[in-house]
Structures are given as structure tokens and as C-alpha cells.
NUTI-198970 format. One line per 4 residues: their letters; for each residue z negated, y, x negated of N, C-alpha, C. Coordinates in nm, 2 decimals. Each point is the difference from the previous one (the first is absolute). Example, Ala and Ser with C-alpha at 12.3 -4.5 7.8 and 13.67 -1.06 7.14 Angstrom:
! NUTI-198970
as	-0.78 -0.57 -1.32 0.00 0.12 0.09 0.00 0.12 -0.09 | 0.07 0.11 0.04 0.00 0.11 -0.09 -0.08 0.11 0.08
! end
This chain:
! NUTI-198970
mcka	-3.26 10.66 -7.56 -0.03 0.11 -0.07 0.07 0.13 0.04 | -0.04 0.11 0.00 0.08 0.12 0.03 0.09 0.05 -0.10 | 0.11 0.09 0.02 0.10 0.04 -0.10 -0.09 0.08 -0.11 | -0.08 0.09 0.05 -0.09 0.08 -0.11 -0.06 -0.07 -0.10
sarl	-0.08 -0.10 0.06 -0.07 -0.10 -0.11 0.09 -0.08 -0.08 | 0.11 -0.03 0.06 0.10 -0.09 -0.10 0.05 0.12 -0.10 | 0.04 0.11 0.05 0.04 0.09 -0.13 -0.09 0.03 -0.10 | -0.15 0.02 0.04 -0.10 0.03 -0.08 -0.01 -0.14 -0.10
qsge	0.01 -0.09 0.05 -0.04 -0.13 -0.08 0.14 -0.02 -0.10 | 0.10 0.06 0.06 0.13 -0.04 -0.11 -0.01 0.11 -0.12 | -0.05 0.12 0.05 -0.02 0.10 -0.11 -0.09 -0.06 -0.09 | -0.11 -0.04 0.03 -0.10 -0.04 -0.09 0.04 -0.10 -0.10
esqi	0.08 -0.10 0.05 0.06 -0.12 -0.07 0.09 0.08 -0.11 | 0.08 0.09 0.05 0.09 0.07 -0.11 -0.07 0.06 -0.10 | -0.11 0.07 0.02 -0.07 0.07 -0.09 -0.04 -0.10 -0.10 | -0.07 -0.11 0.06 -0.06 -0.11 -0.12 0.09 -0.05 -0.07
qatr	0.13 -0.03 0.05 0.12 -0.05 -0.06 0.05 0.09 -0.12 | 0.01 0.14 0.03 0.04 0.10 -0.09 -0.12 0.02 -0.13 | -0.12 -0.04 0.04 -0.10 0.02 -0.09 0.01 -0.11 -0.10 | 0.03 -0.12 0.04 0.02 -0.12 -0.09 0.12 0.01 -0.08
dtpl	0.09 0.06 0.04 0.13 0.01 -0.08 0.00 0.11 -0.10 | -0.10 0.10 0.00 -0.01 0.11 -0.07 -0.06 -0.06 -0.14 | 0.04 0.04 -0.12 -0.04 -0.06 -0.13 -0.13 0.09 -0.04 | -0.06 -0.08 -0.07 -0.14 0.04 -0.03 0.00 0.14 -0.08
shfh	0.08 0.04 -0.07 0.04 0.13 -0.08 -0.01 0.12 0.07 | 0.04 -0.02 0.15 -0.01 0.10 0.07 -0.14 0.05 0.06 | -0.09 -0.10 -0.02 -0.14 0.04 0.03 -0.10 0.07 -0.09 | -0.09 0.08 0.04 -0.06 0.08 -0.10 -0.16 -0.07 0.01
fvvp	-0.06 -0.04 -0.12 -0.13 -0.08 0.01 -0.09 0.08 -0.10 | -0.12 0.02 0.07 -0.11 0.10 -0.06 -0.09 -0.12 -0.08 | 0.01 0.01 -0.13 -0.11 -0.07 -0.08 -0.09 0.07 -0.05 | -0.14 -0.03 0.01 -0.12 0.07 -0.05 0.02 0.02 -0.15
srpv	-0.05 0.11 -0.06 0.01 0.03 -0.16 -0.09 -0.11 -0.06 | -0.11 -0.06 0.07 -0.07 -0.10 -0.08 -0.05 -0.08 0.11 | -0.04 -0.13 -0.05 -0.03 -0.12 0.09 -0.12 0.04 0.10 | -0.02 -0.04 0.11 -0.12 0.03 0.08 -0.07 -0.13 0.01
svss	-0.13 0.01 -0.02 -0.11 -0.11 -0.02 -0.03 -0.02 0.13 | -0.04 -0.12 0.04 -0.10 -0.03 0.12 -0.14 0.07 0.01 | -0.06 0.02 -0.11 -0.13 0.05 -0.02 0.01 0.16 0.04 | 0.10 0.07 -0.04 0.02 0.12 0.01 0.02 0.03 0.17
lamh	0.04 -0.10 0.07 0.01 0.04 0.14 -0.12 -0.04 0.09 | -0.09 -0.06 -0.08 -0.13 -0.05 0.06 -0.11 0.12 -0.02 | -0.09 0.01 0.11 -0.10 0.11 -0.02 -0.10 -0.06 -0.05 | -0.06 0.09 -0.11 -0.13 -0.06 -0.08 -0.13 0.01 0.10
ltel	-0.11 -0.07 -0.01 -0.10 -0.03 0.08 -0.07 0.14 0.01 | -0.02 0.08 -0.12 -0.08 0.11 0.01 0.08 0.12 0.06 | 0.12 -0.02 0.05 0.08 0.11 0.06 -0.04 0.00 0.13 | -0.06 -0.13 0.07 -0.04 0.03 0.15 -0.12 0.10 0.01
dqec	0.00 0.05 0.12 -0.11 0.10 0.03 -0.13 -0.07 0.00 | -0.10 0.07 0.01 -0.15 -0.04 0.02 -0.03 -0.08 0.11 | 0.06 0.02 0.11 -0.02 -0.08 0.13 0.06 -0.16 -0.02 | 0.11 0.02 -0.05 0.07 -0.13 -0.03 -0.08 -0.10 -0.10
llhl	-0.04 0.07 -0.11 -0.08 -0.07 -0.08 -0.13 -0.04 0.03 | -0.05 0.06 0.08 -0.15 -0.02 0.07 0.06 -0.12 0.09 | 0.08 -0.01 0.07 0.04 -0.11 0.09 0.03 -0.14 -0.09 | 0.06 0.03 -0.11 0.02 -0.12 -0.08 -0.12 -0.07 -0.06
fsyl	-0.08 0.10 -0.05 -0.12 -0.05 -0.08 -0.11 -0.06 0.11 | 0.02 0.03 0.15 -0.09 -0.05 0.07 0.02 -0.14 0.02 | 0.11 -0.06 -0.04 0.02 -0.15 0.00 -0.05 -0.07 -0.11 | -0.04 0.06 -0.09 -0.07 -0.06 -0.14 -0.15 -0.01 0.01
dkds	-0.03 -0.11 -0.06 -0.15 -0.01 -0.01 -0.07 0.11 -0.13 | -0.13 0.00 -0.02 -0.05 0.11 -0.07 0.05 -0.03 -0.15 | -0.01 -0.12 -0.04 0.05 -0.01 -0.15 0.15 0.04 -0.03 | 0.07 -0.05 0.11 0.15 0.04 -0.01 0.04 0.15 0.00
rrsl	-0.09 0.07 0.07 -0.01 0.15 0.02 -0.02 0.06 -0.13 | -0.11 -0.06 -0.06 -0.07 0.07 -0.12 0.12 -0.02 -0.14 | 0.05 -0.14 0.01 0.11 -0.03 -0.10 0.14 0.09 0.02 | 0.02 0.01 0.10 0.13 0.10 0.02 -0.03 0.15 -0.04
sltc	-0.13 0.04 0.03 -0.03 0.14 -0.04 -0.02 0.03 -0.15 | 0.02 -0.13 -0.05 -0.02 0.04 -0.16 0.15 0.02 -0.07 | 0.09 -0.02 0.08 0.14 0.03 -0.05 0.05 0.12 -0.02 | -0.06 0.11 0.08 0.04 0.14 0.00 -0.09 0.09 0.07
vrlr	0.02 0.13 -0.04 -0.09 0.08 0.05 0.03 0.02 0.17 | 0.11 0.00 0.02 0.05 0.01 0.14 -0.08 -0.10 0.10 | 0.02 -0.13 -0.04 -0.08 -0.11 0.07 -0.14 0.01 0.00 | -0.05 0.05 -0.14 -0.18 0.03 0.01 -0.02 0.08 0.10
qvfl	0.08 0.12 0.02 -0.05 0.07 0.12 0.01 -0.04 0.13 | 0.09 -0.10 0.03 0.00 -0.07 0.12 -0.13 -0.10 0.02 | -0.02 -0.05 -0.12 -0.14 -0.09 0.00 -0.11 0.08 0.03 | -0.01 0.12 -0.04 -0.12 0.08 0.00 0.00 0.08 0.13
dpql	0.10 -0.03 0.09 -0.01 0.09 0.13 -0.08 -0.06 0.09 | -0.12 0.06 0.04 -0.08 -0.05 0.11 0.06 -0.07 0.13 | 0.11 0.04 0.03 0.07 -0.03 0.12 0.05 -0.16 -0.02 | 0.00 -0.04 -0.12 0.06 -0.15 0.00 -0.14 -0.09 0.03
wtll	-0.12 0.06 -0.04 -0.10 -0.09 0.03 -0.08 0.01 0.12 | 0.04 -0.04 0.10 -0.05 0.01 0.14 -0.08 -0.11 0.02 | 0.02 -0.10 -0.06 -0.07 -0.15 0.01 -0.03 -0.06 -0.13 | -0.11 -0.04 -0.01 -0.05 -0.07 -0.11 -0.08 -0.12 0.04
hfrs	0.04 -0.12 -0.07 -0.07 -0.13 0.02 -0.02 -0.07 -0.14 | -0.13 -0.02 -0.01 -0.06 -0.05 -0.12 -0.04 -0.16 0.02 | 0.05 -0.09 -0.06 -0.05 -0.13 0.03 -0.10 -0.05 -0.10 | -0.03 0.06 -0.10 -0.11 -0.02 -0.08 -0.06 0.12 -0.06
lcel	-0.12 -0.01 -0.06 -0.06 0.12 -0.04 0.04 0.06 -0.13 | 0.06 -0.10 -0.07 0.06 0.04 -0.15 0.10 0.08 0.03 | 0.09 0.01 0.12 0.10 0.08 0.01 -0.05 0.16 0.04 | -0.11 0.02 0.02 -0.05 0.14 0.02 -0.01 0.05 -0.15
rrdn	0.00 -0.06 -0.10 -0.02 0.05 -0.12 0.16 0.05 -0.08 | 0.10 -0.04 0.08 0.14 0.02 -0.05 0.04 0.14 0.04 | 0.11 0.04 -0.09 0.06 0.12 0.02 0.12 0.00 0.06 | 0.02 -0.09 0.10 0.13 -0.02 0.07 -0.01 0.05 0.14
yvlg	-0.08 0.09 0.03 -0.01 0.07 0.16 -0.06 0.13 -0.04 | 0.02 0.08 0.12 -0.03 0.14 0.00 -0.10 0.02 0.13 | -0.10 0.07 -0.02 -0.09 0.04 0.11 0.04 0.12 0.04 | 0.01 0.05 0.13 0.05 0.12 0.04 -0.02 0.02 0.14
sslr	0.02 0.12 0.04 -0.04 0.04 0.15 0.09 -0.06 0.12 | 0.10 -0.07 -0.07 0.10 -0.07 0.08 -0.05 -0.14 0.05 | -0.09 -0.05 -0.08 -0.07 -0.12 0.04 -0.03 -0.02 0.14 | 0.05 -0.10 0.08 -0.04 -0.03 0.14 -0.06 -0.13 0.01
ylav	0.02 -0.11 -0.09 -0.02 -0.13 0.04 -0.04 -0.07 -0.13 | -0.14 -0.03 0.00 -0.07 -0.05 -0.14 -0.05 -0.14 0.04 | 0.02 -0.10 -0.09 -0.06 -0.14 0.01 -0.04 -0.03 -0.14 | -0.13 -0.04 0.00 -0.05 -0.08 -0.12 -0.04 -0.15 0.03
cwhs	0.07 -0.09 -0.03 -0.02 -0.15 0.06 -0.01 -0.09 -0.12 | -0.13 -0.03 -0.02 -0.01 -0.08 -0.12 -0.06 -0.15 0.05 | 0.09 -0.10 -0.01 -0.03 -0.13 0.05 0.00 -0.09 -0.14 | -0.12 -0.02 -0.04 -0.01 -0.06 -0.14 -0.13 -0.09 0.02
srvk	-0.01 -0.10 -0.09 -0.15 -0.07 0.00 -0.10 0.07 -0.05 | 0.03 0.11 -0.08 -0.10 0.09 -0.06 -0.07 0.08 0.11 | 0.07 0.01 0.12 -0.08 0.07 0.13 -0.12 -0.06 0.03 | 0.00 -0.14 -0.02 -0.12 -0.07 0.05 -0.13 0.04 -0.10
vcni	0.04 0.02 -0.14 -0.11 0.03 -0.08 -0.04 0.15 0.03 | 0.10 0.10 0.03 -0.05 0.13 0.05 -0.07 -0.01 0.12 | 0.00 -0.09 0.09 -0.06 0.02 0.12 -0.14 -0.07 0.00 | -0.03 -0.04 -0.13 -0.15 -0.05 -0.01 -0.09 0.11 -0.02
edwm	-0.12 0.00 0.06 -0.09 0.12 -0.01 -0.04 0.01 -0.14 | -0.01 0.11 -0.05 0.00 0.05 -0.14 -0.12 -0.06 -0.06 | -0.14 0.00 0.07 -0.10 -0.08 -0.07 0.00 -0.15 0.01 | 0.12 -0.05 0.06 0.00 -0.14 -0.02 0.10 -0.05 -0.11
kttf	0.09 0.10 -0.06 0.09 -0.03 -0.09 -0.04 -0.04 -0.13 | 0.07 -0.09 -0.08 -0.05 -0.03 -0.11 0.06 0.09 -0.11 | -0.04 0.01 -0.12 0.04 0.09 -0.11 0.15 0.00 -0.01 | 0.05 -0.12 0.01 0.15 -0.01 0.00 0.08 0.06 0.11
qkdl	-0.05 -0.02 0.12 0.06 0.05 0.12 -0.03 0.15 -0.01 | -0.11 0.05 -0.05 0.00 0.15 0.00 0.10 0.07 -0.10 | 0.01 -0.07 -0.12 0.09 0.04 -0.11 0.15 0.01 0.05 | 0.03 -0.11 0.09 0.13 -0.02 0.08 0.04 0.13 0.08
crkh	-0.11 0.02 0.07 0.03 0.10 0.12 -0.02 0.14 -0.09 | -0.07 0.03 -0.08 -0.01 0.14 -0.09 0.14 0.04 -0.04 | 0.10 -0.09 0.00 0.13 0.04 -0.07 0.08 0.07 0.11 | -0.03 0.00 0.14 0.09 0.04 0.10 -0.09 0.05 0.11
eslv	-0.11 0.02 0.00 -0.09 0.02 0.12 0.02 0.16 0.02 | 0.03 0.08 -0.08 0.03 0.14 0.05 0.12 0.04 0.02 | 0.12 -0.10 -0.02 0.12 0.03 0.00 0.05 0.08 0.16 | -0.04 -0.10 0.10 0.03 0.06 0.13 -0.07 0.13 0.05
sdfl	-0.11 0.01 -0.06 -0.09 0.13 0.05 0.05 0.10 -0.07 | 0.06 -0.01 -0.13 0.04 0.12 -0.07 0.14 0.03 0.06 | 0.08 -0.10 0.03 0.11 0.03 0.08 0.00 0.07 0.13 | -0.10 -0.04 0.08 0.00 0.06 0.11 -0.06 0.14 0.00
ervc	-0.06 0.03 -0.12 -0.07 0.13 -0.03 0.13 0.09 -0.02 | 0.10 -0.03 -0.07 0.11 0.07 -0.03 0.10 0.02 0.15 | 0.00 -0.10 0.07 0.07 0.00 0.13 -0.08 0.12 0.08 | -0.11 0.00 -0.01 -0.07 0.10 0.08 0.04 0.16 -0.03
hicp	0.02 0.03 -0.13 0.04 0.10 -0.04 0.15 0.03 -0.01 | 0.07 -0.09 0.01 0.16 0.02 -0.02 0.08 -0.04 0.14 | -0.06 -0.08 0.07 0.07 -0.05 0.12 -0.05 0.04 0.13 | 0.00 0.11 0.05 -0.08 0.05 0.12 0.09 -0.05 0.13
nlls	0.11 -0.05 -0.02 0.09 -0.02 0.12 0.00 -0.15 0.03 | -0.06 -0.08 -0.07 -0.04 -0.14 0.02 -0.01 -0.06 0.16 | 0.09 -0.08 0.04 -0.01 -0.03 0.14 -0.07 -0.15 0.01 | 0.02 -0.09 -0.11 -0.04 -0.13 0.01 -0.07 -0.06 -0.12
ltls	-0.11 -0.04 -0.01 -0.07 -0.06 -0.11 -0.04 -0.14 0.03 | 0.05 -0.11 -0.10 -0.05 -0.13 0.01 -0.06 -0.05 -0.12 | -0.12 -0.05 0.02 -0.05 -0.05 -0.13 -0.06 -0.15 0.02 | 0.05 -0.08 -0.08 -0.04 -0.15 0.02 -0.04 -0.07 -0.12
gcgh	-0.11 -0.06 -0.01 -0.05 -0.05 -0.13 -0.06 0.10 -0.09 | -0.03 0.11 0.04 -0.06 0.09 -0.09 -0.15 -0.01 0.01 | -0.06 -0.07 -0.07 -0.15 -0.04 0.01 -0.07 0.11 -0.05 | 0.05 0.08 -0.08 -0.10 0.09 -0.07 0.01 0.15 0.06
itdr	0.08 0.02 0.11 -0.02 0.15 0.05 -0.10 0.01 0.10 | -0.06 0.12 0.01 -0.13 0.02 0.07 0.03 0.08 0.13 | -0.08 0.01 0.09 0.00 0.09 0.10 0.05 0.13 -0.02 | -0.05 0.05 -0.10 0.02 0.14 -0.07 0.15 0.01 -0.02
nvin	0.07 -0.08 -0.06 0.15 0.00 -0.03 0.07 0.03 0.14 | -0.03 -0.09 0.09 0.09 0.02 0.12 -0.04 0.11 0.08 | -0.13 0.05 0.00 -0.03 0.13 0.06 0.06 0.11 -0.04 | 0.01 0.00 -0.16 0.08 0.10 -0.05 0.15 0.03 0.04
vlqs	0.05 -0.13 0.02 0.15 0.00 0.04 0.02 0.06 0.15 | -0.12 -0.04 0.09 0.01 0.03 0.14 -0.01 0.16 -0.01 | -0.09 0.04 -0.06 -0.04 0.15 0.00 0.13 0.08 -0.07 | 0.08 -0.05 -0.10 0.09 0.07 -0.05 0.14 -0.02 0.04
crrl	0.02 -0.11 0.07 0.13 -0.03 0.08 -0.01 0.01 0.13 | 0.00 0.11 0.06 -0.04 0.02 0.13 0.12 -0.04 0.09 | 0.11 -0.03 -0.06 0.11 -0.05 0.10 0.01 -0.16 0.02 | -0.10 -0.08 -0.08 0.00 -0.14 -0.01 0.01 -0.04 0.16
rsls	0.09 -0.10 0.01 0.01 -0.06 0.13 -0.05 -0.14 0.00 | 0.01 -0.09 -0.11 -0.02 -0.12 -0.01 -0.09 -0.05 -0.11 | -0.12 -0.06 0.01 -0.07 -0.02 -0.11 -0.04 -0.16 0.01 | 0.04 -0.09 -0.10 -0.03 -0.13 0.00 -0.07 -0.05 -0.13
lenc	-0.13 -0.04 0.04 -0.06 -0.06 -0.12 -0.04 -0.15 0.02 | 0.07 -0.08 -0.09 -0.02 -0.14 0.01 -0.08 -0.06 -0.12 | -0.10 -0.09 0.03 -0.07 -0.06 -0.11 -0.06 0.11 -0.11 | -0.03 0.12 0.06 -0.08 0.10 -0.09 -0.14 -0.02 0.03
trmt	-0.07 -0.09 -0.09 -0.15 -0.02 0.02 -0.11 0.10 0.01 | 0.04 0.11 -0.07 -0.10 0.11 -0.01 0.02 0.09 0.14 | 0.07 -0.01 0.09 0.04 0.08 0.10 -0.15 -0.03 0.10 | -0.03 0.10 0.06 -0.13 0.01 0.07 0.04 0.07 0.13
dsvl	-0.09 0.02 0.09 0.00 0.09 0.11 0.03 0.14 -0.03 | -0.06 0.04 -0.11 0.06 0.13 -0.05 0.13 0.03 0.02 | 0.10 -0.09 -0.03 0.13 0.03 0.02 0.04 0.03 0.14 | -0.06 -0.09 0.10 0.03 0.00 0.13 -0.07 0.13 0.06
qavv	-0.09 0.06 -0.07 -0.05 0.12 0.07 0.10 0.11 -0.07 | 0.06 -0.01 -0.11 0.10 0.09 -0.04 0.11 0.01 0.09 | 0.05 -0.12 0.04 0.12 -0.02 0.09 -0.05 0.09 0.11 | -0.11 0.00 0.06 -0.03 0.07 0.11 -0.01 0.16 -0.01
dhgh	-0.05 0.02 -0.12 -0.02 0.15 -0.05 0.12 0.08 -0.03 | 0.09 -0.08 -0.09 0.11 0.06 -0.08 0.12 -0.05 0.04 | 0.02 -0.11 0.07 0.13 -0.06 0.02 0.04 0.04 0.12 | 0.04 0.13 0.02 0.04 0.06 0.12 0.16 -0.06 0.06
nltd	0.07 0.00 -0.11 0.14 -0.05 0.03 0.00 -0.16 0.00 | -0.08 -0.06 -0.03 0.00 -0.15 0.00 0.03 -0.07 0.11 | 0.09 -0.10 0.02 0.03 -0.06 0.10 -0.01 -0.14 -0.02 | 0.00 -0.06 -0.14 0.01 -0.16 -0.03 -0.13 -0.01 -0.10
vrvd	-0.10 -0.06 0.03 -0.10 -0.03 -0.11 -0.03 -0.14 -0.01 | 0.01 -0.07 -0.13 -0.02 -0.13 -0.01 -0.11 -0.02 -0.12 | -0.10 -0.07 0.04 -0.11 -0.04 -0.10 -0.01 -0.15 0.01 | 0.09 -0.08 -0.06 -0.01 -0.15 0.01 -0.09 -0.06 -0.12
fcrn	-0.07 -0.10 0.02 -0.08 -0.07 -0.10 -0.06 0.10 -0.09 | -0.07 0.11 0.05 -0.10 0.07 -0.06 -0.14 -0.03 0.04 | -0.05 -0.06 -0.08 -0.13 -0.08 0.06 -0.13 0.11 0.00 | 0.00 0.10 -0.06 -0.11 0.10 0.03 0.03 0.09 0.13
vtqs	0.09 -0.02 0.06 0.04 0.08 0.14 -0.08 -0.07 0.11 | -0.07 0.07 0.08 -0.07 -0.06 0.11 0.05 0.02 0.13 | -0.04 -0.07 0.10 0.04 0.00 0.14 -0.02 0.14 0.06 | -0.14 0.05 -0.05 -0.03 0.14 0.07 0.11 0.12 -0.04
glqk	0.03 -0.03 -0.13 0.11 0.11 -0.08 0.12 -0.02 0.09 | 0.03 -0.11 0.02 0.15 -0.03 0.07 0.01 0.07 0.14 | -0.14 -0.04 0.07 0.00 0.07 0.13 -0.01 0.14 0.02 | -0.06 0.06 -0.09 -0.01 0.14 -0.01 0.14 0.07 -0.01
vrdk	0.10 -0.07 -0.09 0.13 0.05 0.01 0.07 0.00 0.13 | -0.02 -0.13 0.06 0.06 -0.04 0.13 -0.05 0.10 0.10 | -0.13 0.04 0.02 -0.06 0.09 0.08 0.06 0.14 -0.01 | -0.01 0.04 -0.15 0.03 0.16 -0.01 0.15 0.02 -0.03
rpev	0.08 -0.09 -0.03 0.12 0.01 -0.03 0.10 -0.12 0.07 | -0.02 0.01 0.14 0.08 -0.11 0.06 0.14 0.00 0.00 | 0.07 0.11 -0.05 0.12 0.00 -0.02 0.08 -0.06 -0.12 | -0.11 -0.05 -0.08 0.05 -0.05 -0.14 -0.01 -0.16 0.03
hlsa	0.12 -0.07 -0.06 0.00 -0.14 0.02 -0.08 -0.05 -0.13 | -0.10 -0.07 0.03 -0.10 -0.04 -0.10 0.01 -0.16 -0.02 | 0.03 -0.06 -0.11 0.00 -0.14 -0.04 -0.10 -0.01 -0.10 | -0.09 -0.13 0.03 -0.10 -0.02 -0.10 -0.02 -0.15 0.01
ihsa	0.10 -0.08 -0.07 -0.01 -0.15 -0.01 -0.10 -0.04 -0.09 | -0.10 -0.07 0.06 -0.11 -0.07 -0.07 -0.09 0.11 -0.06 | 0.02 0.12 0.00 -0.08 0.08 -0.07 -0.15 0.02 0.02 | -0.03 0.02 0.15 -0.14 -0.03 0.04 -0.08 -0.14 -0.02
dmip	0.10 -0.10 0.00 -0.06 -0.13 0.02 -0.02 -0.06 -0.14 | 0.03 0.06 -0.12 -0.02 -0.04 -0.12 -0.15 0.04 -0.05 | -0.05 -0.07 -0.09 -0.12 0.02 -0.06 -0.01 0.12 -0.09 | -0.08 0.12 0.03 0.00 0.11 -0.10 -0.06 -0.03 -0.12
dskp	0.02 0.10 -0.09 -0.09 0.00 -0.12 -0.15 0.04 0.04 | -0.08 -0.05 -0.10 -0.13 0.01 -0.01 -0.06 0.04 -0.13 | -0.09 0.07 -0.01 -0.06 0.07 -0.12 -0.07 -0.13 -0.08 | 0.00 0.00 -0.12 -0.08 -0.08 -0.09 -0.14 -0.05 0.05
eekt	-0.08 0.12 0.05 -0.15 -0.04 0.01 -0.01 -0.06 0.16 | 0.12 0.02 0.08 0.00 -0.08 0.14 0.02 -0.14 -0.04 | 0.08 -0.04 -0.10 0.03 -0.13 -0.04 -0.12 -0.08 -0.06 | -0.08 0.09 -0.09 -0.12 -0.07 -0.06 -0.12 0.00 0.12
eirr	-0.01 0.07 0.09 -0.10 -0.02 0.12 0.03 -0.12 0.09 | 0.12 -0.02 0.01 0.06 -0.12 0.08 -0.03 -0.12 -0.08 | 0.02 0.00 -0.14 -0.02 -0.11 -0.08 -0.15 -0.03 0.00 | -0.06 0.09 -0.03 -0.16 -0.02 0.01 -0.06 -0.04 0.14
alqk	0.06 0.04 0.11 -0.03 -0.06 0.14 0.03 -0.15 -0.01 | 0.13 -0.02 -0.04 0.04 -0.15 0.00 -0.10 -0.09 -0.10 | -0.04 0.06 -0.09 -0.05 -0.08 -0.10 -0.16 -0.03 0.07 | -0.06 0.11 0.06 -0.14 -0.03 0.06 0.02 -0.11 0.13
flif	0.11 0.03 0.07 0.02 -0.10 0.10 0.03 -0.15 -0.04 | 0.05 -0.02 -0.12 0.02 -0.14 -0.04 -0.12 -0.04 -0.07 | -0.08 0.07 -0.04 -0.13 -0.02 -0.07 -0.11 -0.07 0.10 | 0.00 0.09 0.10 -0.12 -0.03 0.12 0.06 -0.10 0.09
s	0.14 -0.04 0.02 0.03 -0.07 0.09 -0.01 -0.13 -0.03
! end
């Protein structure tokens, strides 16, 4: 060790020893006039700026966001901010009735996926349904249609739409979305039994920004309609699992004619 380092270390040790030997009465302590609580040192949630609050809210589900928004006006403003609602995913039709979400121009991704045993009832042709089945469907048959109508008027910047198990929506509902949401890039229709080739024609006519289209398990879509999309919009990735291979709906009079022809065949055979 060099002499300079030795002198420095010796000086520090002397200062430490001198401090230890000094009585406490020679020191001046600053005591706060009143005790400081831990809560006063913490920042209140509402003191955060809008960007931070939006980021925190983004980790919550719809119900939690609404519950938190009921605590004060400041958090209610965050809940109502359209920037918070860029994505909406509904897992049942009853969720569409709730007031735990906000539709706005910031919505980019929307999904309504209903996986329930009631979907089988909805998929039955109307003229074949019993009175009980019709009453069951009547309670929710217009929910998705009315909701999509609101989307057309409020959410022009929608980029992706997924509808699954929505047996009561019609071609017109989806066509309106294609006409209103011109920036739509992805359209997914799964087990939507009332979809026909009219929707595929609308994809050609109005879906100028579409890059991905799925029409899976849609029994009233035909092979010719799918081929038209492939021919006129080759840049679109088109998926149609079992759609053109399923038995399409038929009118009641067509069923009657088939039944009569079968009866005649059985009589004369």
C-alpha cells in the first residue's frame, strides 16, 4: 500500500473514532412537527395521468372496469374513454345487454362467440321449429343484429370482426358492416347458418381492404359463391370448412313436394 493511501485510511479511522467519542448532546436532530404516515407518502390512484390509468384499466376485464368506474368521477372518465375499448370479446349473447363496455371509434377488434347448446335450436330452420323453440329464440334473436347496427354507426375504424354461433344474423347485417367499416381486414363467420352467397358477393363488392375471410360451417354458402371470391379477389385468404358440403336450407313447399313424390313412389312400387 502506498504512503498516500495509508495516510488517507488513517485519517478516516481518526474521524470515525472522534465521532464515536462525541456525546449525543453535541448533535442537532431535526424532529418533524407531526408524525408522517405511510399513506401520505403514497400516491393516490386518481393522481395518475390519463395515459397511466388507461394502461392500468387495460389489464382488467369488462366487469372490473365498470366496478372501478363507480368509485369516483375521475375513474368514470377513464372508463368512458373510447381509447380504452380497442378490443371487445363477448362469450355469450346476454353480455351484449350489459352496460360494462363502451362502443366508440377506437374499436378495432370485435368478437361475438356463442358456444351453447341453444345454438343448435337457433340453427333449426324456422318453419321446422316447435312453438317452444320459437319462444326460446324470440328472446335473443335480434340481439346481435341490433348490436351490429350500432357498430355500423359508431365504429367506422373496425379492423376485425368475428361472429360464431350467431344463428339469427342475416346477410344484410354483415353487408351493412362491410359497407360502413371500410377498413375491415378480417371477417370470420362460423356456424352462422343464415349466411348465403350474398355475403360473399359483398366481400367482392365492398371488402376492399379484406385480407382474410372465413365462412366455416355456414350451410347455405355454395361452391360457386366461394369460387367467385377466389376468382375476383385472389389476394384474399379464403377459408370455408364444410360450408359448401353441408345440406342447405329448403323451403317448406320444397319439402312437401319431396314428401308427396316419395309417397307416390311407395304406393306404386
